[in-house]
C-alpha positions in Angstrom: 114.2 89.9 159.6 116.2 90.7 156.3 118.2 94.0 156.5 116.4 95.7 154.0 113.0 95.1 155.1 114.1 96.8 158.4 115.4 99.4 156.3 111.7 99.7 154.6 109.9 99.5 157.6 111.9 102.3 159.4 111.1 104.5 156.1 107.6 104.0 156.4 107.8 104.9 160.0 109.7 108.4 159.2 107.1 108.8 156.3 104.3 108.4 158.8 105.9 110.7 161.3 106.2 113.5 158.6 102.4 113.2 157.8 101.2 112.6 161.2 100.2 116.4 162.3 98.3 116.4 159.1 96.6 113.2 159.6 95.4 114.7 163.2 94.1 117.9 161.9 92.2 116.2 158.9 90.9 113.1 160.3 87.8 113.7 158.5 89.5 113.8 155.1 88.5 110.5 153.3 88.6 111.4 149.9 91.2 110.1 147.0 95.0 110.5 146.8 95.9 113.5 145.7 99.8 114.7 145.5 100.7 117.9 147.3 100.9 120.9 145.3 103.2 124.1 146.1 102.8 127.3 144.0 105.9 129.7 143.5 104.1 132.6 141.7 102.5 131.2 138.2 104.8 127.7 138.9 103.0 124.8 140.2 105.4 122.3 141.8 104.3 118.8 142.8 107.0 116.7 144.6 106.2 113.0 145.4 108.3 110.0 146.8 107.6 106.3 145.9 109.2 103.4 147.8 108.5 99.9 147.2 110.2 96.7 148.8 109.9 93.4 146.8 110.8 90.0 147.1 112.3 88.2 143.9 112.9 84.7 143.7 114.7 85.0 140.1 116.4 88.1 139.8 118.3 87.2 136.7 115.5 85.4 134.9 117.4 82.4 134.3 116.4 78.7 134.3 119.0 77.4 136.4 121.0 78.8 139.6 117.9 81.0 140.5 119.0 83.9 142.7 116.4 85.4 145.4 116.9 88.6 146.9 114.9 91.4 148.4 115.0 95.0 146.7 114.5 98.1 147.9 113.1 100.8 145.1 112.9 104.5 145.8 111.6 106.9 143.3 111.7 110.4 144.4 110.2 112.8 141.4 109.4 116.7 141.0 107.3 118.2 138.4 107.0 121.9 137.6 104.4 123.3 135.2 102.8 126.4 134.2 99.2 126.5 133.3 98.3 129.3 130.7 94.6 128.7 129.7 94.7 125.6 127.6 98.4 125.6 127.3 100.8 123.7 129.6 104.5 124.1 130.2 106.2 121.3 132.3 109.5 120.0 133.5 110.1 117.1 135.5 112.8 115.2 137.1 113.2 112.0 138.9 115.8 109.3 140.2 115.2 105.9 140.9 117.4 104.2 143.0 117.7 100.0 143.2 119.3 98.2 146.2 119.5 94.5 146.2 120.1 92.6 149.6 121.8 89.6 148.0 123.6 91.2 144.9 125.1 94.5 145.6 126.7 94.6 142.2 123.2 95.2 140.7 122.8 98.5 143.0 122.3 101.4 140.6 120.3 104.6 140.1 118.8 105.8 137.0 118.1 109.5 136.2 115.4 111.1 134.1 114.4 114.4 132.9 111.4 115.6 131.0 110.5 118.6 129.1 106.8 118.7 127.9 105.1 121.7 126.3 101.3 121.7 125.0 100.5 125.1 123.4 97.2 125.8 121.7 97.6 128.8 119.2 93.6 129.0 118.8 90.8 126.2 118.8 92.2 124.8 115.7 95.9 124.7 115.8 97.8 122.9 118.6 101.2 121.5 119.1 102.9 119.2 121.5 106.7 119.2 121.9 108.7 117.0 124.2 112.0 116.0 125.0 113.5 113.5 127.5 117.1 112.3 128.6 117.5 109.1 130.4 120.8 107.9 132.4 120.0 104.3 133.6 120.7 100.5 133.3 119.2 97.1 132.2 118.9 94.8 135.1 120.6 91.7 134.5 118.5 89.1 132.8 116.9 91.8 130.7 117.5 93.2 127.3 121.0 92.4 126.0 121.9 89.9 129.0 119.1 87.7 128.9 119.3 84.0 129.5 122.8 82.4 130.5 124.4 86.0 130.0 123.2 87.4 133.1 125.4 85.4 135.5 128.3 86.1 133.3 128.5 89.8 133.1 129.4 91.2 136.5 127.4 94.2 136.8 124.1 95.7 134.7 124.3 97.2 131.1 124.4 101.2 131.4 123.0 103.3 128.4 122.0 106.7 127.8 118.9 107.7 125.8 117.8 110.9 124.5 114.8 111.8 122.6 112.9 114.7 121.3 109.7 115.3 119.2 106.8 117.3 118.4 103.3 116.6 117.0 101.2 119.2 115.2 97.4 119.2 115.2 95.0 121.1 112.7 91.4 120.7 113.5 89.5 121.2 116.5 87.4 118.8 118.7 84.4 119.9 116.6 85.7 120.0 113.1 84.7 117.3 110.4 88.1 116.5 109.7 91.4 116.6 111.8 95.1 116.1 110.7 97.9 115.1 113.1 101.6 115.3 111.9 104.1 113.9 114.2 108.3 113.3 114.2 110.2 111.7 117.0 113.9 110.9 117.3 115.3 108.6 120.0 119.2 107.9 120.3 120.7 105.0 122.5 124.4 105.1 123.5 125.5 102.0 125.7 128.3 102.9 128.1 129.9 99.5 129.2 130.7 96.1 127.8 131.5 97.6 124.5 132.7 94.5 123.0 129.0 93.7 122.4 126.9 96.8 123.4 128.5 98.6 120.6 126.7 97.1 118.0 123.5 98.3 119.8 124.0 102.0 119.3 121.4 103.5 117.1 119.2 106.5 116.0 115.5 106.0 115.8 113.5 108.5 113.9 109.8 108.2 113.3 107.6 110.2 111.1 103.7 110.0 111.1 100.6 111.4 109.5 97.1 110.8 110.4 93.9 112.1 109.0 90.8 111.6 111.2 87.3 112.3 109.9 84.4 112.4 112.0 81.4 110.1 111.0 79.3 110.6 114.5 79.6 113.3 117.4 81.3 110.3 119.1 83.2 108.5 116.5 85.8 109.1 113.7 87.6 107.1 111.0 91.2 107.3 110.3 94.0 106.7 108.1 97.7 106.8 109.1 101.2 106.3 107.7 104.3 106.0 110.0 107.9 105.8 108.8 110.7 104.3 110.9 114.2 105.1 109.9 116.9 102.9 112.2 120.5 103.9 111.9 123.3 101.9 113.7 126.6 103.4 114.8 128.1 100.3 113.5 128.0 99.0 109.8 128.4 95.1 111.0 126.8 93.3 113.6 128.2 90.5 116.2 125.9 87.9 114.9 127.8 87.5 111.5 125.2 89.3 109.6 125.2 92.7 107.8 124.1 96.2 109.4 121.0 96.2 110.9 119.9 99.7 109.4 116.5 99.7 108.2 113.5 101.5 106.7 109.9 100.5 108.1 106.6 101.7 106.5 103.5 101.2 108.5 100.0 101.8 106.6 97.0 101.7 108.8 93.1 102.3 108.7 90.6 102.3 111.5 88.5 104.1 114.0 88.2 105.7 117.5 84.9 106.1 119.2 83.3 107.2 122.5 79.8 105.7 122.1 78.7 106.1 125.5 80.2 106.9 129.1 80.9 103.1 129.4 82.7 102.1 126.2 85.5 103.5 124.1 88.4 102.4 122.0 90.4 102.5 119.2 91.3 100.1 116.1 94.1 100.3 113.6 94.7 97.8 111.0 97.0 97.7 108.1 100.5 96.4 107.1 104.3 97.0 107.6 107.2 96.6 105.4 110.9 96.4 106.7 113.5 97.0 104.4 117.2 96.4 105.5 120.0 98.0 103.8 122.1 94.9 104.1 121.5 92.3 101.4 122.6 90.0 104.0 119.5 90.4 105.9 115.8 89.4 104.4 113.4 92.1 104.2 109.8 91.2 106.0 106.3 92.5 106.0 103.0 91.3 107.5 99.5 92.5 109.0 99.6 94.8 111.8 96.9 95.4 114.1 96.9 97.8 117.5 93.4 97.2 119.2 92.6 98.9 122.5 89.1 98.8 123.9 87.6 100.2 127.1 84.4 99.0 128.9 83.3 100.9 132.1 80.2 98.7 133.6 80.3 100.8 136.6 81.9 104.5 137.3 84.2 102.5 139.8 84.9 99.8 137.5 87.0 99.7 134.3 88.1 96.6 131.9 90.8 97.3 129.4 91.6 94.7 126.5 94.8 95.6 124.7 95.9 93.5 121.5 98.9 94.5 119.0 101.4 93.4 116.6 104.2 95.4 116.1 108.1 94.9 115.1 110.6 95.6 117.8 114.6 95.8 117.7 116.2 92.9 118.3 118.5 92.5 121.5 120.8 89.8 120.2 119.3 87.4 117.7 118.0 87.7 114.4 116.8 91.0 112.2 114.1 92.2 114.2 111.5 90.8 116.8 107.9 90.4 115.5 105.9 91.0 118.7 102.2 89.7 119.3 100.9 90.9 122.6 97.3 90.8 124.2 96.5 92.0 127.6 93.5 92.3 130.1 93.3 94.8 132.7 90.8 95.5 135.4 90.8 98.4 137.8 88.2 98.3 140.7 87.6 101.1 143.0 85.7 99.3 146.2 85.4 102.9 147.8 86.9 106.3 147.8 90.0 105.1 149.5 90.4 101.4 148.5 91.1 100.1 145.0 92.5 96.8 143.4 94.3 96.3 140.0 94.5 92.9 137.9 96.0 92.1 134.8 97.4 89.4 132.5 99.4 89.6 129.3 100.0 87.0 126.8 102.8 87.4 124.1 104.7 85.6 121.4 107.9 87.0 120.1 109.3 85.9 117.0 113.0 86.5 116.4 113.1 86.9 112.6 116.0 85.4 110.7 116.8 83.4 113.9 115.5 80.0 115.5 114.3 81.9 118.8 110.6 82.0 119.2 109.4 82.9 122.8 106.1 82.6 124.4 105.4 85.1 127.2 103.0 85.5 130.1 102.9 87.8 132.8 100.5 88.9 135.6 99.7 91.1 138.3 97.7 91.7 141.2 97.7 94.7 143.5 95.8 96.3 146.1 95.9 100.1 147.2 94.6 102.1 150.2 94.4 105.9 150.3 95.0 106.3 153.7 95.5 110.1 153.5 94.9 112.6 150.5 98.6 112.6 150.5 99.6 109.1 151.5 98.9 105.6 149.6 99.7 102.2 150.8 99.5 99.0 148.8 101.2 95.6 147.8 100.8 92.7 145.7 102.0 90.0 143.4 103.8 89.9 140.1 104.4 86.6 137.8 106.5 86.5 134.7 107.5 83.1 132.4 108.9 82.6 129.3 109.0 79.6 127.1 111.4 79.8 124.4 112.6 77.5 121.5 115.9 78.1 122.9 116.1 76.6 126.4 118.6 78.9 127.7 116.0 81.9 127.5 113.2 80.1 129.3 112.5 81.2 133.2 109.7 82.0 135.8 109.7 84.7 138.4 107.4 85.4 141.2 107.9 88.8 143.0 105.8 90.2 146.2 105.7 93.7 146.9 104.8 96.5 149.5 105.0 100.0 148.3 104.3 103.5 150.1 103.4 106.6 147.8 103.9 110.1 149.5 102.7 113.3 148.2 105.2 116.1 149.8 103.9 119.3 150.4 
């Protein structure tokens, strides 16, 4: 038995010992999982611990010299919030620690802090404010180290991400018309391997306005405009092209509905236009869609269909990534304590301005058992495959996992 599996078993036993008195005293409780909640005056505090051990057969997502390993993923988190009528003020923090049995150079700990405010001035005016700081990494074989680069670098890519934003809503749930204005800024700064990561430091500023018009008590049509301003710290790029600075406009129309308790969804259709500051890069435009549909044939079963086309920032080749994704998810509660999740995603990534074009498939099957209101046990299987026009980016990955989620109280 591998050392990491032994440590996982030991941790699970400790967790069970911690909750044993509660299990004995509450043997008749068989409801859904509910994380523990403490109160300190008006402040609610919810601590939670999630531990996952998994076996990965292709850690670096390569097509040659595949490396397998056991991984221990430990995620403690805590959330503190105040509820004041319909308004909520929350602060949360978490760290996620990764330990690899056969690749200790990839051991890493990510840190994240979030601040979220939902404030309702009255029934027609509400605002959401959020801020986040993330100090983390990209696992080798993802992001900037896809393909043959992963085994060459000797540690993960480190980066900081800081974001802040807000959205303001004018109009209540019963209003005929409703307007939502939003703005968000995200800053990425990479910390190591600066000879090539320096070209990826950037600021992303997003602005949007969405107008909803109620056509039925349960449905609304909408019109939306978004603007994305991208400013890279470097005025050149390591692909030989000019700056990746650009402005992207999106114009969308669509609808949202909650026709019955069984069906709801949203559709947005329109176009995007991306204009680069550099004359060395070709501008691009195209049809864009975002579709998200839910169907609940039973109260305990839900199917979710999602499909979208959206431009994303390149991680090395081309001007940007023209991504198309389609997903089908199925969540089913077999009882108050037992549930399953199945999901599959098909995607295509076209790296505009380069020869790279990828087809991706991913799937997940998981089972979760609510052993106690403060304890969940689960396990499952994940699969990934990428088939690229550039063979160095091909890979297949299989992953088996077991997890424990403990609501501390």
